[in-house]
C-alpha positions, 0 to 999 in steps of 0.5 A: 600859284595854282590852288589845290582843292579845299585845305582843312587846317586844325589850329591847336590853341590854349583857349578860344577867348578874346585876345591873343591868338584867337584875335590873330586867327580871327583877323586872318580868317575874315580876310581869307574867306575868298580862298580855299582854306578852311579853319577849325579850332581845338582848344585845350582850356575847357574850364570856362565859357570861351567868348570867341567860340560863337564868333568863330562859328559864325564865320563857319569855323568848327570849334572843338574842346579837348577833354578836361582830363589830360589823360584823355586829350591825346586820344581825343585829338588823334580821333578828331584828326582822323575823323576830320582828315585835316590837311594841316595841323597848326599848333600855337602852344609853344613847347607843348606843340611837340606833343600835339604835333607828334599825335598829328604825325601818328594820325597821318597828317602830312603838314605839321606847323609849330607857331610860336608867339612868345620869346621865353628861354627854354631852360631845363632838361624837360624843356630841352627834350620837348624842343628836340621832339618839336624839331623832329615832328614839325614839317614847318616852323612859324613865329611872330618874330625872329626873336620868338623863332630863335627862342622856341626852335633854336638859332639854327632854324631862324633862316628855315622858319617863316615869320607870320606877321601879327597883322590887323585891319588898320582901317579899323584903327584909324584915329577918330576924334568923335569915337574918342569923345564918345568912349571917354564920355561913356567911361566918364574920363573926359577930362583925364589923361588916360593911361592904358593897358591891353592884354591878359592879366597874367604874371608875364605882363608885369602889371604890378610894375605898371601900377608902380609907374602909374603911381609915380606918374600920379605923383607928378600929374593930377587928373590921370586914370588907368584903364586895364583891358583884359581878363586873367588869373591875376585880376583879384591880386591886382585889385588888392594891390591897387587898394593897398597903394591907394589907387582904387578910384583911379583904376578902371577894370574894363574886362575883355573887350571887342572894341579895343580899337576904340579904347585905344583911341580914347587913351593917351598912352599905352604901357606894355612892360612885359617880362617877355613877349615874342612880339606884342600885337597890341603895340601894332594896334596902338600905333595904328591908332596913332597912340603913343606906347611904351614897351619893355626894352629888349623884352618886347621885340623891336620889330613892333616899332613901326613909327615914332609913336613907339618907345622902349625902356628897361623895366629894371629901371625905377618906375619914375624913369617910365613916368618921366618918359611919359611926361617928356614924350607922350603928352601933347602930340598929333594923331595921324592916319597910320593906315598906309604905314601899317601896310608898309611894314607888313601888318595889314592883314588884308594883304598878309592873309593872301600870303598865308593862303599861298603858304598853305597851298605851297605846303600841301602841294609839296607833300 
């Protein structure tokens, strides 16, 4: 397909911080620099310093922050869009995208994309009204999975929406025993069986249940440790919970890290018992590192299953069931090179980035 001139895309995100959507944008943009698409980012959350700002700016992306007062945000966004003359506004804030894309429409943006990353039920009158508005103001619908698309837009739109895979560079995740040894030495866990979690420390991630699983596993197996990788509003709550159940010496809070690929190599199993996920990128990352992983059944998309390294179990079951699954399926196993397998399932960003470039070009050409 012939390319049009340079295309300016404004991504509306909650925060420009490590993990989640910021990582997705980083993965894609670093593999789109050969194309004719320019990313800018505007973040809604402004209450703290966001660590992806400098990373984005080093790539040539402009990063903007909305005013802290909600009443000023809409005017700010409208003025920003008109000033920068964006070809595309691409919103990643679920139902609230309806509001920001309505502003983009009023500002004259022809291509307005709503991109869902979750799979939560939108019940209640307010949510239904937002869903109606969203479907009126979007020109293109995207999602990280079909399940997420159905939840945000409604089932009748699933065939009219585009799945944008939460792709990674699998070459960075190929299991390396030397890296595993270095990380385990640094963390002083060389002789431990390592259980891991990677994600935001938020209620949606169901981390208290993960702690129950870890405690049940500890009752069955000595010399284990839990690594919690990420930041979030539940950090202090979780620390108190860990003290209450007597696991303070067995759990390490590592905070937000940019070396998640190496940490996955150091782990022996990854647990992901979320209440709801549109997809769950860390499941792909774990399998790319040939790491056994267990996610919540029917709550994390089965589209994340690309190998025998993935397992799924219901979070409604007792924690002992998960602990037994770890003991039976996730103990001694070979860690293979998964690079080609990741690409075969459309999760190699080096390939998928070209498809996104084509999508933007086709969308702009069609206006």
